[in-house]
KENU-271486 format. One record per residue (C-alpha): x, y negated, z. Coordinates in pm, whole numbers, padded with zeros to 5 digits, always signed. Each point is the difference from the previous one (the first is absolute). Last residue first. Layout:
// KENU-271486
XYZ
...
// end
This chain:
// KENU-271486
+03697+02588-05861
+00062+00180-00349
+00172-00140-00308
+00326-00087+00181
+00215-00239-00206
+00378-00005+00054
+00186-00350-00070
+00341+00010-00131
-00122-00294-00245
+00012+00236-00305
+00044-00196-00293
+00225+00295-00199
-00264+00219+00078
+00081+00283+00267
+00282+00280-00081
-00080+00331-00024
+00248+00278+00118
+00172-00283+00248
-00366-00148+00071
-00122+00357+00126
+00295+00059+00208
-00011-00343+00150
-00365+00093+00081
+00107+00291+00215
+00267-00189+00178
-00249-00268+00091
-00253+00238+00152
+00290+00212+00182
+00099-00352+00128
-00355-00118+00110
-00085+00359+00140
+00279+00002+00252
-00018+00362+00149
+00386+00047+00034
+00180-00298+00086
+00339+00037-00162
-00079+00238-00259
-00246-00251-00146
+00228-00269+00032
+00241+00174-00219
-00293+00088-00254
-00080-00337+00022
+00356-00128-00103
+00015+00238-00290
-00325-00091-00128
+00097-00373-00019
+00290+00111-00194
-00143+00174-00259
-00285-00233-00011
+00229-00315-00069
-00335-00176-00105
+00109-00338+00203
-00308+00085+00224
+00122+00333+00090
+00369-00136+00064
-00206-00224+00253
-00180+00267+00172
+00339+00176+00054
+00125-00302+00169
-00330-00031+00193
+00018+00337+00149
+00372-00051+00095
-00126-00281+00209
-00291+00208+00146
+00289+00289+00067
+00198-00243+00178
-00275-00157+00200
-00136+00356+00099
+00397+00098+00117
+00003-00358+00207
-00319+00133+00202
-00263-00250-00008
-00153-00194+00253
-00336-00021+00101
-00046+00042+00368
+00331-00229+00042
-00166-00268-00203
+00280-00253-00125
-00061+00114-00334
-00329+00168-00056
-00019+00310-00167
+00014+00226-00366
-00286-00194-00166
-00026+00200-00371
-00020-00227-00263
-00196-00075-00333
+00066-00160-00259
-00277-00114-00250
+00011-00013-00397
-00359-00144-00106
-00283+00172-00165
-00200+00150+00252
-00253+00241+00028
+00209+00268+00131
+00323-00116+00153
+00235-00142-00228
+00367+00080+00158
+00357-00099+00066
+00092+00237+00263
+00113+00075+00369
+00183-00303+00123
+00136+00072+00360
-00070-00290+00240
+00136-00047+00356
-00216-00308+00199
+00079-00354+00093
+00164-00092-00277
-00269-00193-00245
-00388+00161+00103
-00112-00230-00276
+00251+00164-00270
-00119+00350+00097
-00347-00125+00036
-00010-00077-00341
+00189+00298-00144
-00243+00212+00145
-00021+00236+00320
+00029+00373+00002
-00008+00192+00379
-00033+00358+00002
+00205+00144-00298
-00046+00303-00243
+00042-00197-00262
-00330+00103-00206
-00211+00027+00307
+00147-00335+00139
-00125-00138-00341
-00335+00004+00149
+00066-00246+00243
+00115-00244-00280
-00302+00042-00175
-00210-00087+00313
+00193-00336+00000
-00084-00077-00326
-00329+00014+00019
+00006-00226+00314
+00247-00257-00194
-00234-00005-00318
-00294-00157+00191
-00213-00010+00313
+00037-00015+00362
-00225+00079+00245
-00261-00130+00293
-00339+00218-00075
-00348-00187-00004
-00345+00138+00059
-00394-00152-00050
+00114-00282-00221
+00214+00233-00238
+00347+00110-00012
+00360-00162-00002
+00180-00193+00237
+00312-00171-00028
+00367+00090-00156
+00025-00066-00359
+00387+00147-00052
+00343-00172-00050
+00276+00234+00050
+00170+00264+00193
+00044+00399+00005
+00029+00294+00230
-00062+00366-00077
+00007+00260+00285
-00008+00393+00004
-00126+00170+00335
+00081+00337+00099
-00258+00130+00216
+00105+00325+00154
-00176+00303+00048
-00239+00060+00323
+00128+00231+00244
+00043-00216+00282
+00392-00021+00010
-00078-00114-00377
-00199-00253+00085
+00195-00163+00272
+00308-00009-00204
-00179-00097-00308
-00119-00297+00212
+00370-00072+00051
+00025+00009-00386
-00321-00225-00051
+00198-00309+00250
+00328+00026-00222
-00174-00052-00331
-00271-00256+00152
+00282-00199+00145
+00226-00001-00310
-00279-00131-00185
-00081-00253+00281
+00376-00152-00019
-00055-00056-00393
-00342-00147+00084
+00158-00221+00295
+00277-00117-00228
-00223-00077-00293
-00232-00200+00247
+00261-00255+00111
-00216-00269-00056
-00323+00162+00177
-00359-00154-00110
-00259+00189+00172
-00289+00184-00218
+00293+00105-00180
+00337-00028+00020
+00013+00340+00012
-00235+00255-00111
-00051+00380+00061
-00175+00248-00209
+00002+00363+00148
-00062+00337-00173
-00150+00327+00144
-00356-00112-00125
+00063-00335-00076
+00025-00210+00330
-00023-00367-00024
+00183-00340+00028
+00222+00090+00278
+00167-00348+00128
+00378-00018-00002
+00189-00211+00287
+00236+00313+00032
-00180+00092+00336
-00337+00020-00225
+00177+00239-00231
+00152+00193+00271
-00334+00057+00192
-00215+00045-00323
+00259+00299-00068
-00035+00152+00301
-00411-00035+00016
+00020+00118-00363
+00188+00352+00106
-00214+00029+00325
-00323-00030-00204
+00129+00221-00305
+00048+00276+00237
-00343-00012+00200
-00196-00046-00317
+00184+00293-00180
-00077+00201+00301
-00367-00090-00052
-00040+00061-00313
+00133+00351+00009
+00312+00093-00144
+00061+00222-00308
+00023-00287-00242
+00227-00204+00254
+00348+00061-00137
-00093+00021-00348
-00179-00349-00015
+00271-00157+00203
+00246+00130-00276
+00234-00318+00138
-00182-00266+00205
-00021-00350-00132
+00125-00311+00090
-00095-00330-00167
+00195-00331+00086
-00116-00362-00152
+00211-00277+00059
-00169-00374-00091
+00057-00328-00176
-00359-00154-00031
-00295-00094-00191
-00308-00092+00121
-00329+00181+00131
-00390+00007-00007
-00307+00158+00111
-00088-00118+00340
+00094-00037+00346
-00201-00200+00209
+00203-00329+00155
+00099-00069+00357
+00382+00010-00144
+00177+00109+00304
-00274+00294+00043
+00020+00110-00350
+00394-00042+00024
+00006+00247+00310
-00223+00211-00185
+00218+00025-00277
+00307+00078+00194
-00169+00291+00214
-00044+00163-00343
-00380+00108-00042
-00166+00321+00089
+00108+00044+00356
-00034-00390+00058
-00398+00051-00062
-00042+00210+00299
+00197-00210+00262
-00160-00282-00183
-00357+00083+00037
+00096+00074+00382
+00141-00342+00030
-00282-00160-00125
-00255+00138+00155
+00197-00046+00346
+00027-00399-00122
-00345+00029-00061
-00117+00089+00343
+00295-00236+00178
-00172-00284-00229
-00314+00078+00161
+00130+00030+00375
+00207-00339-00089
-00322-00198-00160
-00243+00100+00338
+00262-00099+00270
-00023+00282+00289
+00334+00191-00132
+00024+00391+00002
+00351+00088+00020
+00299+00126-00139
-00112-00014-00372
+00182+00287-00200
+00338+00026-00101
+00095+00341-00228
-00031-00211-00323
+00362-00186+00002
-00053-00181-00392
+00172-00264+00128
-00290-00223-00076
-00201+00258+00219
+00246-00024+00262
+00002-00397-00007
-00414+00018+00012
+00023+00259+00305
+00272-00250+00168
-00236-00317-00075
-00320+00218+00128
+00210+00074+00367
+00093-00374-00007
-00367-00100-00052
-00094+00252+00230
+00237-00173+00299
-00075-00335-00101
-00313-00047+00224
+00149+00182+00298
+00341-00166-00041
-00173-00335-00069
-00218+00051+00339
+00287+00054+00242
+00186-00289-00161
-00342-00215+00030
-00006+00076+00353
+00356-00089+00083
+00036-00278-00190
-00326-00137+00128
+00116+00055+00372
+00332-00180-00093
-00168-00260-00206
-00077-00270+00268
+00312+00038+00197
+00224-00005-00382
-00199-00371-00043
+00218-00142+00280
+00295+00172-00101
-00018-00079-00359
+00239-00308+00043
+00278+00200+00130
-00058+00230-00284
+00074-00262-00260
+00301-00097+00191
+00143+00346-00007
-00093-00010-00367
+00230-00248-00034
+00309+00219+00167
-00092+00310-00195
+00017-00232-00304
+00215+00200-00251
-00191+00321+00054
-00348-00159-00050
+00119-00230-00281
+00104+00337-00200
+00313-00085-00170
+00059-00031-00398
+00324-00060-00141
+00076-00036-00389
+00390-00018-00061
+00077-00136-00341
+00304+00058-00189
+00242-00227-00170
+00141+00104-00367
+00305+00124+00001
+00347-00118+00126
-00017+00132+00374
-00326-00018+00192
-00193-00325+00007
-00312+00063+00231
-00316-00200-00068
-00262+00024+00266
-00349+00090-00010
-00191-00015+00322
-00322+00147+00154
-00202-00028+00336
-00248+00289-00024
-00355-00022+00158
-00190+00378-00018
-00300+00050-00148
+00067+00166-00300
+00258-00267-00122
-00046-00349+00175
+00272-00274-00085
+00247-00281+00199
+00235-00128-00249
+00353-00040-00084
+00225-00127-00283
+00384+00006-00062
+00123-00246-00261
-00046+00089-00392
+00225+00188-00268
-00202+00102-00290
-00150+00351-00032
+00105+00179-00310
-00158+00061-00329
-00111-00333-00084
-00130-00022-00311
-00243+00286+00036
-00109-00210+00337
+00098-00071+00378
-00108-00364+00080
-00206+00101+00283
+00206+00288+00113
+00230-00269+00171
-00281-00086+00211
+00009+00300+00190
-00338+00118+00099
-00008+00313-00239
+00301+00134+00194
-00153-00070+00347
-00275+00202-00086
+00226+00273-00109
+00186+00018+00292
-00316+00032+00241
-00173+00233-00214
+00345+00257-00054
-00125+00166-00297
+00237-00229-00217
-00189-00123-00317
+00118-00369+00062
+00323+00167+00119
+00104+00156-00300
+00115+00338+00008
+00290+00152-00197
-00059+00212-00271
+00262+00229-00072
+00055+00203-00330
-00215+00066-00281
-00188+00313+00154
-00032-00145+00330
+00175-00048+00315
-00140-00229+00257
+00166-00317+00184
-00010-00188+00321
-00212+00274+00179
+00225+00259+00077
+00183-00280+00176
-00213-00004+00276
+00150-00303+00191
-00034-00252-00352
+00286-00088-00250
+00030-00125-00369
-00332-00005-00076
-00055-00209-00337
-00128-00356+00012
+00177-00106-00283
+00287-00190+00167
+00053+00317+00235
-00212+00097+00307
+00051+00094+00378
-00257+00138+00218
-00082-00073+00365
-00286+00152+00183
-00063-00044+00386
-00154+00210+00187
+00261+00105+00257
+00100-00390+00014
+00299-00201-00103
+00065+00267-00271
+00384+00047-00093
+00125+00311+00034
-00288+00127-00296
+00111-00267-00228
+00392+00125+00049
-00099+00322-00080
-00187-00085-00319
+00342-00128-00085
+00162+00315+00019
-00289+00178-00173
+00069-00212-00308
+00284+00200-00084
+00294-00184-00139
+00221+00085-00319
+00275-00146-00106
+00134-00088-00351
+00286-00121-00216
-00034-00086-00382
+00256+00075-00283
+00157-00161-00281
+00336-00081+00185
+00179-00274+00248
-00310-00198+00136
-00230+00297+00030
-00374-00105-00004
-00166+00016+00308
-00248+00251+00171
-00199+00023+00336
-00239+00253-00051
-00375+00061+00227
-00126+00301+00110
-00269+00293+00004
+00132+00346+00042
+00004+00293-00270
+00360+00050+00097
+00145+00043-00339
-00220-00250-00246
-00003-00245+00300
-00392-00151-00017
-00061-00336-00058
+00003-00333+00186
+00063-00311-00203
+00375-00052-00079
+00209-00252+00191
+00313-00190-00213
+00352-00078+00100
+00145-00291-00213
-00080-00085-00347
-00273+00148-00204
-00061+00231-00316
+00201+00289+00085
-00125+00007+00356
-00351+00016-00106
+00065+00283-00293
+00210+00216+00292
-00226-00059+00262
-00315+00075-00201
+00165+00358-00124
+00041+00081-00403
+00363-00130+00043
+00026+00280+00289
-00061+00331-00244
-00112+00301+00184
-00205+00288-00132
+00235+00090-00264
+00309-00085+00197
-00118+00210+00279
-00081+00291-00191
+00347+00177+00012
+00066-00019+00338
+00320+00156+00070
+00077+00065+00376
+00271-00063+00209
+00016+00063+00383
+00254-00085+00305
+00134-00293-00201
+00230-00210+00282
-00147-00332+00095
+00082+00002+00376
-00346+00076+00112
-00020+00273-00250
-00088-00047-00360
-00263+00174-00243
+00059-00053-00368
-00295-00013-00243
+00035+00006-00364
-00089-00121-00341
+00156+00012-00288
-00075-00126-00350
+00135+00110-00328
+00301+00001-00256
-00048-00408-00069
+00029-00006+00389
-00286-00074+00266
+00132+00023+00387
-00282+00021+00247
+00086+00036+00345
-00197+00062+00349
+00253+00005+00264
-00162+00139+00326
+00140-00126+00370
+00004+00230+00339
-00018+00343-00093
+00164+00227+00264
-00340+00252-00002
-00005+00016-00370
-00270-00228-00190
-00266+00144-00190
-00122-00341-00125
-00334+00009+00153
+00102+00197+00286
+00237-00254+00105
-00229-00281-00037
-00239+00185+00268
+00288+00094+00200
+00066-00384+00042
+00233-00235-00138
+00206+00067-00295
+00186-00312-00083
-00005-00047-00409
+00291-00142-00201
-00107-00021-00368
+00160-00073-00310
-00163-00019-00350
+00073-00037-00367
-00267-00128-00222
+00292-00175-00251
-00072-00318+00214
+00089+00140+00337
-00226+00072+00290
+00141-00014+00347
-00087+00138+00308
-00030-00038+00379
-00271+00204+00154
-00178+00040+00362
+00038-00348+00101
-00217-00082+00369
+00320+00050+00214
+00251-00175-00221
+00357-00006+00140
+00062+00380-00086
-00164-00062-00333
+00262-00242-00077
+00317+00203+00128
-00125+00283-00244
-00007-00231-00268
+00326-00097+00010
+00100+00283+00100
-00102+00168-00335
+00181-00285-00204
+00252+00276-00104
-00291+00230-00078
-00101-00232-00342
+00346+00083-00151
-00111+00370+00027
-00349-00054-00099
+00080-00188-00339
+00002-00344-00137
+00116-00192+00303
-00050-00391-00031
-00276-00029+00258
+00178+00217+00222
+00257-00311+00011
-00203-00189+00254
-00127-00356-00078
-00412+00107-00015
+00103+00237+00342
+00031-00351+00172
-00343-00157-00118
-00162+00358+00108
+00153-00022+00376
-00093-00347+00018
-00341+00075-00107
-00050+00294+00204
+00188-00184+00305
-00253-00314-00017
-00297+00271-00054
+00019+00153+00343
+00090-00247+00223
-00182-00271-00216
-00291+00242+00084
+00046-00004+00375
+00023-00374+00045
-00318-00056-00255
-00188+00237+00280
+00102-00157+00277
-00089-00347-00144
-00331+00129-00121
-00050+00161+00343
+00077-00380+00176
-00215-00200-00220
-00300+00257+00000
+00052-00048+00397
+00048-00355-00005
-00296-00025-00250
-00222+00199+00245
+00053-00175+00335
-00092-00327-00175
-00301+00078-00184
-00157+00225+00260
+00040-00233+00248
-00176-00261-00170
-00293+00200-00049
-00037+00125+00335
-00013-00375+00108
-00299-00075-00289
-00188+00290+00114
-00008-00052+00359
-00354+00042+00025
-00198+00099-00353
-00295+00134+00141
+00095+00259+00295
-00260-00039+00238
-00324-00046-00207
+00130+00267-00242
+00032+00257+00256
-00359-00034+00128
-00120+00039-00374
+00191+00278-00092
-00137+00176+00293
-00338-00070-00080
+00050+00114-00346
+00176+00324+00124
-00275+00131+00151
-00339-00069-00193
+00160-00017-00392
+00175+00375+00122
-00275+00163+00122
-00249-00172-00257
+00239+00103-00283
+00008+00337+00119
-00381+00064-00102
-00168+00122+00293
-00008+00326+00171
-00013-00056+00333
-00381+00130+00073
+00063+00296-00157
+00263+00101+00202
-00174-00084+00334
-00249+00251-00089
// end
């Protein structure tokens, strides 16, 4: 009975109780002491900001000054005149001594006009040693490129702390992959006088983000450079916060972020390189609002890409219900353009003493409000408890955590009805998500729109799997036994596909179709797809051990992977839709999977996948084919393992065999069938049971006896799937 009487709209309860409280509080507090507190804010805040700016300027000059000095001195060194690695090694002591005195700098180098390159790098930390596969005693690394008319020589030399060479490694691909003359630091320094400073970018060798100080040599056609990682500047910013809640950021003349206490927000890596954050778009509201209020920004347009020099400014503003004191201060650093320090300090933290004055003014009001505050506090907790429960339930549903249910019933009619509606939605989603990819459901929920027929073109990776001889394996089994085995099989494959950021599109009999880069975008989707293919193969092999122990035949999985542009979206009718991908890339992925049966392989991928995956995996080129239904030649590869992943490491003997296979395939493509047949025959002897070598040896014998036509493009056309 009491619960029924108390059931009233929540707006009635809240407006009645809190309206009275706000009215009483407003009558006592209204505006007293505002002018005095504001004066204290401006005075104290200005002094704190300027002090922090001075400290940061001193620390920056302590870093940048020696770096510019070292680069300025190195531009006169005789190493600039050296034209070969042995001669450049004579200046090694100068490089090592300079690095020893420049803690934040990890590399000094010289780029020459003819494309030669000489870098001395200090190896810092175990991660960097592992990246370069350095020996335990190595303290320095020399990266060298010598270009001669007879060819280019690239090599890495590892040195101990005394400068003695303890390991030397030829790097034949290094000269082709790196040319100092094409780097921004070389071009900018070559075209300007004195020491220049680049915009932030990704260091090619280490993958870290930083800036380069460079200067054109005074004695030769060369450019001297030094790398400074931005993380060092971010550490300086983090140490100079006036209060715990303060926000500081350092920007360059173009308003790009140079340093912030969380260095991972300063920049992000993209496919084109590195993209530094712009303060006006920064995800820290207090700093973003301060940057947009900077008067210097008002004169920035397309004709003036850099912010003009301006005096410091300060202002008081509010952001997200919190008052801030903000300042922007120019900081001259070295010979480059001045930087700008943006400092935002919470007023509440900065003016603890000022707030004490205000608290003293409210003593009288506090006596009256004590009882009301206590009563309202208890009542507000009681009122807001079901709202908080409902909020947690809504968040759980939005996150597709469909196990949570309402904690308790509410006395508010609206909330009780909403609880019932959300419980119905939760149970419906719990059923719906079993039929639709969870990423797609999240996108539908986030968009707030009704799914409809349609889609768009985008690049994706498509994987097809199939069980070898599934019909023969299961023809004498009952449907119930087959269902249990395939359910376990699909569960294992689905789990590893999702763990590799893939999406199961559909199950087709004993086959699985999976997508990467759809429905959710994934910039590294090709690497994830390759890793997913390896994981599916391994997981199915591990499952087979269990199945065979239980008396069930092994389910040998064949996998095909292809990538390209496809139409991705919803197909079907108005009453029922299916999210899928359509297009030639899907059909070709299925054809590639079927070729495993021809070559006795387990995981085959296409040439586009091989190119997109880069150097992260070991591949073996198997053949050049025209799958059934296609007219264009396509190179297919077997993926052997992942580089740097112990679980997918490839034995050296297997790699050597794969290299020998590719050499034999090259002979075959050059129409040297007799030599190719002999090479494939040796491979068959070395690795008995490898069907691909047997197939190629037999084909070479046929072509030896009856050569293909003169316009043969090297491909083998398959007439059947």
